[in-house]
C-alpha positions as CSV (number, residue, x, y, z in Angstrom):
1,M,27.7,1.8,-19.8
2,G,26.1,-1.2,-21.4
3,T,27.1,-4.7,-22.2
4,E,27.6,-6.8,-25.3
5,N,24.0,-7.9,-25.1
6,H,22.7,-4.4,-24.2
7,P,24.8,-1.7,-25.9
8,F,24.3,1.9,-25.0
9,K,23.2,4.8,-27.3
10,I,23.1,8.5,-26.6
11,F,20.5,10.8,-28.1
12,T,19.8,14.4,-27.6
13,G,17.0,16.9,-27.5
14,R,17.2,20.2,-29.3
15,A,18.0,22.2,-26.1
16,T,21.2,20.3,-25.3
17,R,22.8,19.3,-28.7
18,Y,26.1,21.0,-28.1
19,L,26.7,19.3,-24.7
20,S,25.6,16.0,-26.1
21,E,28.1,16.2,-28.9
22,K,30.9,17.0,-26.4
23,I,29.8,14.0,-24.2
24,C,30.0,11.7,-27.3
25,D,33.4,13.1,-28.2
26,S,34.7,12.3,-24.7
27,L,33.3,8.7,-24.9
28,D,34.4,8.3,-28.5
29,V,31.0,7.2,-29.7
30,E,28.6,8.5,-32.3
31,L,25.6,10.6,-31.3
32,G,22.4,8.8,-32.0
33,K,20.5,9.9,-35.1
34,S,17.2,11.6,-34.3
35,S,15.0,14.4,-35.7
36,C,12.2,16.6,-34.5
37,P,9.9,17.7,-37.3
38,V,7.6,20.6,-36.5
39,F,4.0,20.8,-37.9
40,S,2.4,24.0,-39.1
41,D,0.5,24.5,-35.8
42,G,3.7,24.4,-33.8
43,E,3.3,20.8,-32.7
44,F,6.5,18.7,-32.9
45,E,7.3,15.0,-33.0
46,P,10.7,13.7,-31.9
47,C,11.7,10.7,-34.0
48,Y,14.6,8.2,-33.7
49,E,16.3,7.6,-37.0
50,E,18.0,4.4,-35.9
51,T,17.0,1.3,-33.9
52,S,17.3,1.4,-30.2
53,G,15.6,-2.0,-29.5
54,G,17.4,-3.8,-26.7
55,A,19.8,-0.9,-26.0
56,H,20.5,1.3,-22.9
57,V,19.3,4.6,-24.2
58,F,20.6,7.9,-22.7
59,I,18.6,11.0,-23.6
60,V,20.3,14.3,-22.9
61,Q,18.0,17.2,-22.5
62,S,17.8,20.1,-20.1
63,T,14.3,21.2,-19.1
64,P,14.3,25.0,-18.5
65,P,11.4,27.1,-19.9
66,P,9.9,27.1,-22.4
67,A,7.9,24.1,-21.5
68,E,8.6,22.6,-24.9
69,N,12.0,21.4,-23.6
70,L,10.3,19.2,-21.0
71,L,7.6,18.0,-23.4
72,E,10.3,17.1,-25.9
73,L,12.1,15.0,-23.3
74,L,8.9,13.2,-22.3
75,L,8.1,12.4,-25.9
76,M,11.6,11.1,-26.5
77,V,11.4,8.8,-23.4
78,D,8.0,7.5,-24.6
79,A,9.3,6.9,-28.1
80,A,12.3,5.0,-26.8
81,K,10.1,2.8,-24.6
82,R,7.8,2.1,-27.5
83,A,10.8,1.2,-29.6
84,S,11.7,-1.6,-27.1
85,A,14.7,0.1,-25.5
86,A,16.0,-2.1,-22.7
87,H,16.6,0.8,-20.3
88,V,15.9,4.6,-20.7
89,V,18.0,7.1,-18.8
90,A,17.1,10.8,-18.8
91,V,20.2,13.0,-18.5
92,I,19.0,16.4,-17.4
93,P,21.9,18.8,-16.9
94,Y,19.5,21.6,-15.8
95,F,16.4,20.4,-14.1
96,G,13.7,23.0,-14.7
97,Y,11.0,24.1,-12.2
98,A,13.2,22.9,-9.4
99,R,12.7,26.2,-7.5
100,Q,9.1,25.1,-6.9
101,D,10.2,22.4,-4.4
102,R,7.8,23.1,-1.6
103,K,4.5,24.7,-0.8
104,D,5.6,27.9,0.8
105,K,2.3,29.7,0.4
106,P,-1.4,28.7,-0.1
107,R,-2.8,27.7,-3.5
108,V,0.5,27.0,-5.3
109,S,1.8,23.9,-7.1
110,I,4.9,21.9,-6.0
111,G,6.2,22.1,-9.5
112,A,9.3,20.0,-9.0
113,K,7.2,17.1,-7.7
114,L,4.9,17.4,-10.8
115,M,8.0,17.3,-13.1
116,A,9.1,14.1,-11.3
117,N,5.7,12.6,-11.7
118,L,5.6,13.4,-15.4
119,L,9.0,11.9,-16.0
120,S,8.2,8.7,-14.1
121,G,4.9,8.5,-15.9
122,S,6.7,8.7,-19.3
123,G,8.4,5.5,-18.5
124,V,12.0,6.7,-17.7
125,D,14.0,4.1,-15.7
126,R,16.6,6.4,-14.2
127,V,17.4,10.1,-14.0
128,I,20.9,11.8,-14.0
129,T,20.9,15.5,-13.1
130,M,23.3,18.1,-11.6
131,D,23.2,20.6,-8.8
132,L,19.6,20.5,-8.0
133,H,18.1,23.6,-6.4
134,A,17.3,21.4,-3.4
135,D,18.6,18.0,-2.5
136,Q,15.2,16.7,-1.4
137,I,13.9,16.8,-5.0
138,Q,15.6,13.4,-5.4
139,G,12.9,12.0,-3.1
140,F,10.1,13.2,-5.4
141,F,11.0,10.4,-7.9
142,D,9.9,6.8,-7.9
143,V,12.9,5.8,-10.0
144,P,16.7,6.0,-9.1
145,V,18.3,9.5,-9.3
146,D,22.0,10.2,-9.8
147,H,22.6,13.7,-8.4
148,L,26.0,14.9,-9.7
149,Y,27.9,17.9,-8.3
150,A,29.8,20.4,-10.4
151,S,32.1,21.0,-7.4
152,A,34.2,18.0,-8.7
153,L,35.3,20.3,-11.5
154,F,35.0,23.7,-9.9
155,I,37.0,23.1,-6.7
156,P,40.2,21.9,-8.4
157,Y,39.9,24.8,-10.9
158,I,39.4,27.5,-8.2
159,S,42.3,26.0,-6.2
160,K,44.6,26.4,-9.2
161,M,43.8,30.1,-9.4
162,K,45.5,30.6,-6.0
163,L,43.3,33.6,-5.2
164,P,44.3,35.7,-2.1
165,N,41.6,36.4,0.5
166,L,39.2,34.0,-1.1
167,I,35.7,33.7,0.4
168,I,32.7,31.7,-0.7
169,A,29.3,33.4,-0.8
170,S,25.9,31.8,-0.9
171,P,23.3,34.0,-2.8
172,D,20.6,32.8,-0.4
173,V,19.9,30.6,2.6
174,G,19.0,27.7,0.3
175,G,22.5,27.6,-1.1
176,T,24.2,27.5,2.4
177,K,24.9,23.8,2.4
178,R,26.6,23.8,-1.0
179,A,28.6,27.0,-0.2
180,N,29.7,25.4,3.0
181,T,31.0,22.4,1.1
182,Y,33.1,24.6,-1.2
183,A,34.4,26.7,1.8
184,R,35.4,23.5,3.7
185,M,37.2,21.9,0.7
186,L,38.9,25.2,-0.2
187,Q,39.7,25.9,3.5
188,T,38.2,29.3,3.5
189,E,35.4,31.3,5.1
190,M,31.8,31.6,4.0
191,V,29.2,34.4,3.9
192,I,25.5,34.2,3.3
193,C,23.2,36.7,1.5
194,H,19.9,37.0,3.3
195,K,17.2,38.2,0.9
196,T,13.7,39.4,1.5
197,R,11.2,39.6,-1.4
198,A,8.1,41.8,-1.8
199,K,7.0,39.3,-4.6
200,A,8.4,36.3,-6.4
201,N,11.7,36.9,-8.4
202,E,12.1,40.5,-7.1
203,V,14.5,41.1,-4.2
204,N,13.3,43.8,-1.8
205,N,16.3,43.8,0.5
206,M,19.6,42.0,0.8
207,T,21.9,41.7,3.8
208,V,25.3,40.0,3.9
209,I,25.8,37.8,6.9
210,G,29.6,37.5,7.5
211,D,32.7,39.6,6.9
212,V,33.9,40.2,3.3
213,R,36.4,43.0,4.2
C-alpha cells in the first residue's frame, strides 16, 4: 500500500464518495481532498486540493451511466499523472459498459474494449475492479487488472444463514460459471435461466433449466 518513499493516497469521484469514505475508515487514513467545480455549460473539472507528487494514488470511481462518471475518472487519472503521481490505480467497483464485451451482431461497438482503451490512454497504471460481467474483459487492458470477487464476502454470509433447500440460480447463461462457484462452495445444486430476447434489454421468454421444487 505504499512505502516510506512512496506513500499512498485515496481520492474519490462523485459517484463513489460513500464507499470511498468507508474504505478510508477501514484503513484508518484520511480521504484525499479534491473538488469538482461545474461550469455554467455543464462542463466539470476535477481538481486535487493537496499534493500527490511521488505518491501511489488510488482513485475510487464506478463508471455506470451517465457517461460523466467515466469521464470524471479519466480526468482524475490525467490530473494525477500531470501532478507527478508515482503510480495511479483506478479502483472501479462497478465497471460500466461491461455488457458490451463482444460483437454479437453486425455494426455494433465492443464497448468494454473501448472503455479499457480510454482508461489505458488516460495513463492509468493499474485497475482494480469487481465481478466483471465477463472475465475476458481483463484481457482488453494493456495494464495489470486485479479482478476481485464479492463471493469472498457473500459465501460466508449465506452459509451463516443456514437456509434449508438452498439452490443457486444464474439469471442467464453468462453467469453460469460464477453461479457454479457459489453452488460448489455452498455444496448445493444450481439452476440456469435461459432467456431469449426480441430486442436488447427486453426478455421475450425465460425457461428454468434444473429443478427448483
